[in-house]
C-alpha positions, 0 to 999 in steps of 0.5 A: 500500500502506498503511504499517504504522502507518497501518492503524488510526485512531481516533475518540472521540465525545464527548457533545455528538457532536462526534467527535475524531480525533486527539491523545490526550485522550479524557477524558469520552468516550462511545464510541471506536473503532479503524477498520482502513483494511483491509478484512481487519482488525477494527474495535473500538469500546468503550463504556460505559468510563470513558476517560482517554487514548490513543496509539500505541506503536511497537515497532521491530526492529533488530539491535543491535551485530548480526554477520553471520556469513555475511558474516564467512566469505565475506569470509574465503574472498574474501581467502584466500592462495596458501599456504592453498589450498595447505595445503587441498589437502594436507590433502584429499590426506591424506584429512582429513576435517574435522567439518562445522560444524553450520548454525545455523537461521534465526532468525525475524526479527520485523518492526515493529509498531505497537499502538494503546492505549486507557487506561481507568479500569478497563483498558488495550486493545492493538490490534495494527496488523499482524492487528488482535489485541486485548490487555486488561490491567490499566490500570497494565500496560506491554506490551513486545514 
């Protein structure tokens, strides 16, 4: 299986016909291609632009200071005392019903994302590695996911 960061490679063709496949300096190139390594993803070829540079941007998703609520309550139930069990039984005998706690909907966990970025004099092209979607922005735009 191809890693997410390896789904696209790039190729820049210089005026003398040489191909550049690594590095970020593509100034003077006549064509820049973002080539998918998976057949279902689209290929992106850019011609007729004044190229400046290209780079890959990684968006790593992680929980910062995350609180696992389910694990917290599971640990409380695991460590429950005999007196607490007796108190619950007495409550249940009296017929006292506690309001059910509303379950929070599962949050969609976004995965990591990698973007190829081609900087041109007139715009920037962002290509998402996960599905090949592209976004064209003004030249000074910074994308944050």
